[in-house]
C-alpha positions, 0 to 999 in steps of 0.5 A: 500500499505505501509503495502503491501511494508513493507511486501516486504522489510521485506521478501526480507530481509529474503529471502537473509538472508536465502540464506547468512546465513543458507544456505551459511554455509550449501553449504560450509560445504556440499562441505568440508564434500565431499571432504573428497571423495578425501582421499578415502572412508574410509575417506568420510565414517568416515564423513558421519558417524560423522555427522549422529551421531550429537545429534538432527539432524534432529531438526538441518537440520529442522531448519537450512536446511529445512525450510530456503530452502522451504522459500527461494525457494519458494519466490525465485520462486515468485520473478522470477515469478514476475521479469521482465527481461530488459538484452536485453533492457539495456544489462549492466552486473548487469542485466545479473547477475540478469538474470543468477541468477534467472536461476541458481535459477531455475536449483536449484530447479530441481537439489535439488529435485533430489539430495536429493531424490536420495541421502537423500531418496534412491529414483531411480528417473531418475536411479540418484541412480542406487543402491536404497539406501540412503546415509543417511541411509548407512554410511558406503557404502556412498562412493560407493552409490555416486560413483555408481551414478557417473558412468553415464556420464548424472549424472556427468554432471547434478551435475556439472551444478548443483554444478556451479549453486549453486555457482554462485547463492551464490557468486552473492547472497553475492555481493547482500547481501552485498550491500542491507545490506549496506556494500558495499556502494560506488561504489569502495566498491561494485568493491572490495566486486565484486572481492573478490566474484568472487575469493570465487566463483571461489575456491569454484567451485573448491573445489565442483568440485574436491569433485564431480570428487573424486567420479567418474573413474577421482578422484580429482586433489587436496587432 
């Protein structure tokens, strides 16, 4: 029993750490790079070409993105499977937030599979990539590839839901990380960290939404 509890403790900490550092940092970088679309197609294409030109890119992506994402996703699904939601029995804010954390995690599993398969590998899954080209393999056409996908209102709505889910999942995850890792111990400290995470989440969502809309006929609202 002690060994099992110790294993669960370590896995939980690794789950939080992978979500906070490599995956959280990647989300920030991803939104920042996509924000170049607000400056026009050439700026975005150049940003993508710069990333694709990095040395050891496959190794960096494997070690810092794909493997942490695989572990975080699988263990997150296991937590969801084992969880016993009680927000209706004990309708506290934290219980509802915990449930939303699990729901957004499930949404992100679907979202990431569709997004990566269509934009990274060029598959035409659910017609989410009508051009059938991968951004990673055609950096000079990166903007036009994403723009063609976002011409569909259904695809755009799917991506907005995905962005909102990713932002909430990260913001609430940061709050939980601060508590579980001892950075916010007192109730007052937890409240202030909660406020900070709320502001961070709103700012990050607006950044992601602005980048997303920059690929559409609507255009971004900030340059």
